[in-house]
N, C-alpha and C positions, 0 to 999 in steps of 0.2 A: 648479631642481628638486633636492631633497635626494637624498643617496645612496640612502636607502631607497626613495624614489619612483622613482629611476632604475632600481633593481634590479627593482622591481615592473613598471615599464614594459617592461623587457626581457622579463620572463616573460610579460606579456600579448602582446607582439609575437610571441613564439615560439608561444604558443597560437593566435593568429590565423593565423600562417603554416602551422600544421598543420591549419587548417580546423576547429578545435574551439572557437572562441569561442561563447559562449552569448548569446542575445538575448532580452530580455523584450518581449512584445507587450502592449499596453494594451487591455483590454476596455472599451469605452465604453458598451455597453448589452447587456442580455440580455432576450430575450423569455421569457414564462412557459415553464417546462420547461428552460430553460438551454441548449437545443440551437441555437437561432438567436441569433447574437451579432453585435455590431458591433465589429470589431477594427481600430483605426487607420483608421477611415473606410470599411472594407470589410465588407459584410454576408456572414456565413459560416454554414455548418453546422459546428458544433463536434463533432469526433470525438476529443477529447483530455481530456475531464474524467473524473475518478474518481467523479463523482456517479452511480453505477451505477443506482440505483433512481429517480433523478429527484426526490429528496426535498428538495433544498436550498431550493426555493421552494414546497414543498407548503403549501397554505393553512392546514391544521391546524397544521403545525409553525411557520409564520410567526406565526400567531395566538398560539400558546403562548409563543413568544419575546417578542412584544410585550407580552403580559399580564404576563409575569415581569419584563420590563424596567421596566414601570410600577410594579410592586410592589417590586422589589429594586434598581433602578438598572441601570447598564450595566457596572459593575465590581464585583469581590468585595472589593477594598480591601486584601487581605492574603493571606498564605499560609494553607493549610488549618489549620496548627497554631497560628496566631495568632488571627485572627478571620474568616478568609475561607471557612470551611466552613459553608455555609448549608444550610437544610433541603432545597433542591432538589438540592444535591450528594449529600447523604446518601441521599435517596430514589433518586436515579439509581444510585448504587453498589449499592443493594439490588436494584434492578430489572435492572441489567446482570448481576449474579451469577445471578439467577433465569433470565435470558434464555439464558445460556450454560451453565446447570446446574453452577455452581461455588459453593462455600460463601460466598466473599467476593470483592469486587472493590474496586479502588482506582483513583481517577481521576488521570490525569496530563494536563498541558497538551498534550503531543504524544507520538506513538509513539516518536520519537527519544529523548525523555527517559525514557520507560518502559523501553525496552530498555537504556539506559545504567544505569538504576536496578537492574534485575534482575541484570545482570552484576556490577556493583560490590558488591552486597550478598551475592551467593551464592558468588563465587569471588574469589581473589586470588593472591598469589605462592605458587608451589608447587602450584597447582591447574591444571586443564586446561579449555580451551574448544575445542569442535569445531563447525565450521560448514560448511554447504553452500557450495560455491564461488560460487554465484550469489545468495547472500543479499543483502538490501537493505543499503545503506551503514550504516544505523543499527545493524544487528546486527553488522556487521563492526567498526565503531568501538567498539561496546560490548565486544566480545570483546578487541580490541586494547588498549583503555583499562583493562581490568580488572586488568592486571598478571599475569594467569594465562598459562601457556603456550598459545599460540594455533596452531591448525592447521585447515586446510580439507580437506574431502573432495570427491571428484568429484560433480558435480551429480546429485542424486537417486540416487546409487549407494550402496545400503544395504550391500553387501559391503565397499565402501571404508570406510564408517562403522564397521562391525563390526571391521575390521582396525585402525582407529585406536583403538577402544575396548579392544581386546585388549592394547594397549600402555600403557594407563593404569595408573599405580601403585596399589597397594592402599590407600594412605592419602590419595591426592590426591582432592579433590572434582572432579567433571567436570560441565560444563554443555554440553549439546548444544543448538544453536540453529539453527532452520530457519524459513524462510517457509512458510506454508500454501499460498499462491498466490504465485508469483514475479512481481514487479512488472513486469519487462521482457519475460519470455517468456510469462507467462500460464498456465504449466502448474501442476498441483497436485502437491505433494510426496506421496510414498508414505508417508503418515503412519502407517498401520497397521504397516508394516514398520519404519519408523524407531522407533516406540514399542516394538515387540517387541525391537529391537536394544538399546534402552536398558534394557528391563525386566530383562534378565538381568545387569545391572551396577548399580553405585551411581550411574550417571549420571542427572542430572535433565534433563528435556526441556522446552525453551521453544519454542512455536510462535507465530510472529508471523503472525496471520491478518488483517492489515490489508486485504487484497484479497479475502478469502473471506467475512469477516463481513458479514452482510446479504444475500449473494448465494447462497451454497451451503448445503446442509443442508435437511432437511425443514421446519424452522422459521426458516431464515435465520441460524442461529447460526454458520455457517461451515464451513470444511473439516474441522475437528475433529469437529463434529456429523455431517457427511456420512460421515466415516470410522468413526463409531460408537464414538468414544473418550471415556472419562470422565476425571475428575481424577486417577485413579491412573495412567492411561496417559500423560496430558499434564498434569503437575503445574502448569505455568506457561503460561497463555494470555494473549497480548497482542493486543488489537484496537484499531484506530483508529476514530474517529467522524466524521472529515472526508471519508470516501469514501461508502460505501453509505448510511450513516446521515444524510448530508447536513448535518452540523453541524460540530463541531470538538472536538478533544481525543482522548484515548485512555484505555484502562484495562488493568490487569493483573488477572486472575482466578485464584484458586487456593485453597489451604487457608487457614484462619484464621491459622496460624502464619506462612505465607509473607507474607500481606498485612500482618500486624502488624509483621513484620520490615522490610518495605519502608517502612511508615509511620514506623517508629522510626529507620531508618538511611539511607534513600535520599536523597542530597543533592539530586537533581533533583526530588524531591517536597517535601522540607522547606523548601528555600530558593528557592521560586518562588511567585509570586502564583497563587492559585486561579483556575480558569476563571470567567468571569462567570456568576452563577447563572441568567441568562436563557438561556445556552447549554445549561446542564444541563436546564432546563425544556423547551427545544426538543427535546433529545435524548430525554427521557422520552416526549414525544409521538411522536417518530420511531419508537421501539420499538413503540408502539401501532399506528402506520400500517403498519409492517412486518408485524405480525400480521394486521391487518385487510385488507391488500391484497397477498396473496401472488402475485397475477398479475404484479406488477412483477418478481419474480425470474424467473418463467417467460418473460416477454417479453424481458428483456435477454439471457437465454441463447439464446432463439430468434433474436434479431438476430445474435448472435455465430456461431451455427451457419449462418445464411443467408450471412453474409459469408464464412465459411470455405469453404463450398461454392462460392461465387462465385470465390474466389481459385484454387481447384483448377481450375475451368473455364477460367480465364485462364492457367493454367500458371505461376502466381506462387509463389515460395517462401514458405512460412509455417512456423510452429512448432506443435507439438501442444498447442494450448490449446483448452479448451472453456469458458473463462471470458470475461467481457466484454473482457479484454485480448487483442487479436488483432494480433500483430506481423507486419509484412510485411518480410521480410529484403531488403536491398539490397546490403550488403557494404561498398562503399567509402563513406567519410565524405562526400565531395563529391557523390557520386551521390545519397545519401539526402537531402542538403540540396536538391539540384536538384529532386527529385521533390516534396518537401514544399513548396517555393516554387511549383512549377507547380500543385499542388493549391490552394494559397492563392489564386493568381491566378484560379482557377476558382470560388472561394467555398467551399473545404473546408479546415478548419483541422486539420491532422494533422502534428504536429511530427516532426522527424527526431531520433532518439536515436543518439548517437555515443559512442565511448570518451571518458573512462573509465567512463561509466555502463554500457556493455556491452563485451564483449571486442572487441579489435581485429579488424577484418575482418567484424564482424557489425552494422554500422550498419543502422538500420531505421526504418520508420515504425511508431510505436506507436499503433495505432487502438484506441480504447476506445468502448464502447457504453453507452447509457443506456436505461432503460425509457421515457424521453421521446422517443427516436427513433421514427420510423415505418418500416415496411417499405419504403416508397417512398424514404425518405432513404438507407437502406442500399443500395438498388439504384442510387441516384444516385451514391453514392460508388464503387460497383463500375464504373459506366459511365465515370466520370472516370478510374479506374485503367486501364480497357480502352483509352481513348483515348490515355493516356500510353504504354501498352504498344505500341500500334500505331504511334505516332510515334517510338518508340525511346528516349524519355526514361527508360522503366522497363526498358530492355533488360538491365541487369545483375541485376535482381531475380531472374530465373528461374534464374540460375546461382549465386546466393549460397549 
């Protein structure tokens, strides 16, 4: 074994000893709707997908994908600025901008790449980045990698944000970055207050609405729509397409000047292959389905509310989330893993989330719901948790 591999092996051993090794499970089959799955030979109900509206295998969206693949093939062949920008991409950008009520939108391959792009283009050395402490890793990495001075404020604490903003130099550019819906806690950022704090300064606000897009708002445009904020309030909106939209990719929406600047200067846009045009075509159909079937948004939120009420009845610790993300706090890393494994043995796939993804001492089950779930399935999961609580496996959850 080389010295480099030996060093890596030592690091892996330390991670395993701390109980924080990650493991992939292989999905071998999915039934329509994506809720019933076969994982490593075991039939399970999945409560861990971000396919919140159950659109990943919607017949209309699948048909749009297949038709576009027959027309365009399965790959774009190049970056957008070479020869990979097809008519499907162009139409999707226009439709996304309209969907979120912004002048323009720009497609990216992932939300991670989109967030890196915004920070790299808008700020640099001598500037400031301010972020919510519980932001997604892509936002944190974007801020840290931008070269700007980086600081975090207490989670959803607008007073703390204002205090940080008051210390910003007059000449420095400032970028404030926050999730719209926080991926591990499921709570919604106080976007009106955050926008108001930025409005009185020169700070620009980016909202990453990966987990709100498609689920929140009167039309499903997300947490920003729900908060009643426009492009002047939130100049930079980033949303992903691999969650509620059921497809893949991401986009940034904002002013024509912002989007053109990203197109011209963002390395994560310029130097990567464009999404397959069939994915763009499928996403266009997904937007239509979201408009045509608003019951999906209502249903998934009803499931979340039912589950939350059930947790309260069981005396289990939870977090103040009204979104499809419903964490069940456990506390200790090994306890969370034990509960997750016990559920898996009973046919429920609910992963344990441990540090560093969440703060130390807050290991949890991250339960997520889909419009493809039924009320009966929600009750079945609650019954399984009740049994684990009675047996003592879930004993630590109540005091987390």
